[in-house]
C-alpha positions as CSV (number, residue, x, y, z in Angstrom):
1,M,10.4,-55.5,112.9
2,A,11.6,-58.5,113.4
3,I,14.4,-60.5,115.6
4,R,17.0,-61.7,113.3
5,K,19.4,-64.7,114.3
6,I,22.9,-63.8,115.5
7,L,25.7,-66.1,114.0
8,K,27.8,-67.4,116.4
9,I,31.4,-67.9,116.3
10,G,32.6,-70.4,113.7
11,N,30.4,-68.9,110.8
12,P,32.9,-67.9,108.2
13,L,30.8,-64.6,107.9
14,L,31.7,-63.4,111.0
15,R,35.5,-63.8,109.6
16,S,34.9,-61.5,106.7
17,I,35.2,-57.3,105.8
18,S,32.3,-55.8,105.5
19,E,31.5,-52.9,103.0
20,D,30.9,-49.3,103.7
21,V,27.7,-48.1,103.5
22,T,26.9,-45.6,100.7
23,E,25.0,-42.2,101.1
24,D,22.3,-43.7,98.8
25,E,21.6,-46.8,100.9
26,V,20.7,-44.8,103.8
27,N,17.6,-43.3,102.9
28,T,16.5,-47.1,101.6
29,K,13.4,-48.6,102.9
30,D,15.4,-52.0,103.3
31,F,18.4,-50.2,105.4
32,K,15.8,-48.5,107.7
33,K,14.0,-51.8,108.5
34,L,18.3,-53.4,109.0
35,L,18.5,-50.6,111.9
36,K,15.5,-51.3,113.6
37,D,15.7,-54.8,113.6
38,M,19.1,-54.6,114.9
39,F,18.2,-52.7,117.7
40,E,15.7,-55.0,118.7
41,T,17.8,-58.1,118.0
42,M,20.3,-56.6,120.5
43,K,17.7,-55.8,122.8
44,Y,15.6,-59.2,123.1
45,A,19.7,-61.0,123.3
46,D,20.3,-58.5,126.4
47,G,23.3,-56.8,124.4
48,V,25.0,-53.6,124.8
49,G,25.8,-53.3,120.5
50,L,25.2,-55.4,117.5
51,A,27.6,-55.5,114.5
52,A,25.8,-56.2,111.1
53,P,28.0,-59.2,110.3
54,Q,26.3,-60.8,113.2
55,I,23.5,-61.3,112.2
56,G,24.6,-62.0,108.0
57,V,25.0,-58.6,107.1
58,L,28.4,-57.5,105.7
59,K,28.1,-53.6,106.0
60,K,29.7,-51.4,108.4
61,V,26.9,-50.7,110.4
62,V,26.7,-50.7,114.5
63,V,24.5,-50.3,116.5
64,V,24.8,-49.9,120.7
65,G,23.0,-48.6,123.4
66,S,22.1,-49.8,127.0
67,E,20.6,-48.6,130.3
68,E,23.1,-48.7,133.2
69,D,24.1,-51.6,134.9
70,P,22.7,-54.5,132.1
71,E,22.3,-57.7,133.0
72,R,25.5,-58.7,131.3
73,Y,27.6,-56.1,132.4
74,K,27.1,-55.5,136.3
75,G,27.8,-51.8,137.2
76,A,28.7,-50.8,133.6
77,P,27.3,-47.5,133.1
78,E,25.1,-46.5,130.5
79,V,26.0,-46.4,126.7
80,P,23.9,-44.3,124.7
81,R,21.6,-45.3,122.0
82,Q,23.7,-44.7,118.5
83,I,23.6,-46.1,114.8
84,I,27.4,-45.9,113.6
85,L,28.6,-45.9,110.1
86,N,31.7,-46.8,108.8
87,P,33.4,-46.1,111.7
88,I,37.4,-45.2,111.7
89,I,38.7,-45.2,115.1
90,E,42.3,-44.3,116.2
91,P,43.6,-45.5,119.5
92,L,44.8,-42.6,121.6
93,N,46.7,-44.4,124.0
94,E,48.3,-47.7,124.4
95,P,46.2,-51.0,125.5
96,A,46.2,-51.3,128.7
97,D,42.8,-51.5,130.7
98,G,41.2,-54.7,130.6
99,F,37.8,-55.8,130.6
100,W,36.1,-59.5,131.0
101,E,34.1,-59.4,127.5
102,G,31.5,-60.9,126.0
103,C,29.6,-61.6,122.9
104,L,26.8,-62.4,121.1
105,S,28.1,-64.3,119.4
106,V,30.2,-66.2,121.7
107,P,27.5,-67.0,123.8
108,G,27.8,-67.8,127.4
109,M,31.6,-67.0,127.7
110,R,33.6,-64.3,128.7
111,G,37.6,-63.3,128.0
112,Y,39.7,-60.5,129.2
113,V,40.6,-58.4,126.4
114,E,43.1,-55.2,127.2
115,R,42.0,-52.3,124.9
116,P,43.0,-48.4,124.6
117,S,40.7,-46.8,126.9
118,K,40.6,-43.7,125.2
119,I,40.0,-43.1,121.6
120,K,38.9,-40.7,118.6
121,M,36.1,-42.4,116.3
122,T,34.8,-40.8,113.5
123,W,31.9,-42.3,111.6
124,R,28.8,-41.2,109.8
125,D,25.3,-41.7,111.4
126,E,21.8,-42.9,110.0
127,K,21.2,-39.4,107.9
128,Y,24.9,-40.0,106.5
129,L,26.2,-37.1,108.6
130,E,29.8,-37.4,109.7
131,H,30.6,-37.1,113.7
132,S,34.2,-37.4,115.0
133,E,34.4,-37.6,118.8
134,I,36.8,-38.3,121.6
135,I,35.5,-41.7,123.6
136,S,36.9,-43.0,126.7
137,G,35.8,-45.7,129.2
138,F,33.5,-48.7,128.9
139,R,31.9,-46.8,125.8
140,A,35.5,-47.2,124.2
141,V,35.3,-50.9,124.8
142,V,32.2,-51.3,123.6
143,L,32.7,-49.4,120.5
144,Q,36.0,-50.9,119.8
145,H,34.3,-54.5,120.0
146,E,32.0,-53.9,118.0
147,C,33.8,-52.0,115.6
148,D,35.9,-55.1,115.4
149,H,33.3,-57.3,114.2
150,L,33.3,-55.0,110.8
151,F,36.8,-56.5,110.0
152,G,36.7,-59.8,110.8
153,V,37.8,-59.7,114.1
154,L,36.1,-61.4,117.5
155,Y,37.2,-60.3,121.3
156,V,38.3,-64.3,121.0
157,D,41.2,-62.5,118.8
158,R,42.7,-60.0,121.7
159,L,42.6,-62.4,124.6
160,K,45.6,-61.4,127.0
161,S,45.8,-64.9,127.3
162,P,44.3,-68.2,126.1
163,K,44.3,-68.6,130.6
164,L,41.8,-66.0,130.8
165,F,38.5,-67.1,129.0
166,G,35.7,-69.2,129.8
167,Y,32.3,-69.8,130.5
168,N,30.2,-67.4,132.1
169,D,29.7,-69.7,135.3
170,E,33.1,-71.2,135.8
171,I,35.2,-68.6,135.2
172,D,36.3,-65.8,138.1
173,T,36.0,-62.5,136.9
174,N,36.4,-60.8,140.1
175,G,39.5,-60.7,142.2
176,R,41.4,-63.1,139.7
177,D,45.2,-62.3,139.4
178,L,45.5,-61.2,135.6
179,D,49.9,-61.9,135.9
């Protein structure tokens, strides 16, 4: 296993659309190494999720997982460890719930983003088995954020307002009037 370099905003690969993972790929040694490297990289960077494009691999692969109350998201619930391939997300309500998002590819910064709080996600796992689930709350936010990377979208593209974006040590994410 290896910790991979996380690309930062400005790198053109982060704005590229990723390719689907094929059933043949999931059984290869290289693919299994990619998954291990992604989990190790995410953990090393203290992240809740990581998408393959963030390490320069243009494939529809996302890994997520955190223990309750990770350092970067105080008070956030646990996100179960999961491998997601070729996800399709269907919003089940209008964007209304907001969250101060951060990103390993936009280090040291946060921005206020409103997303649907309830989604239906269909995906394949590391064995290429298909799953479908209705997901809500913090986990829905994390999955939408990570899956956006597969289509060249960063959370900064979804900010409610450019005024609600800044460095972690400068911006007030507690009690700020969002109107």
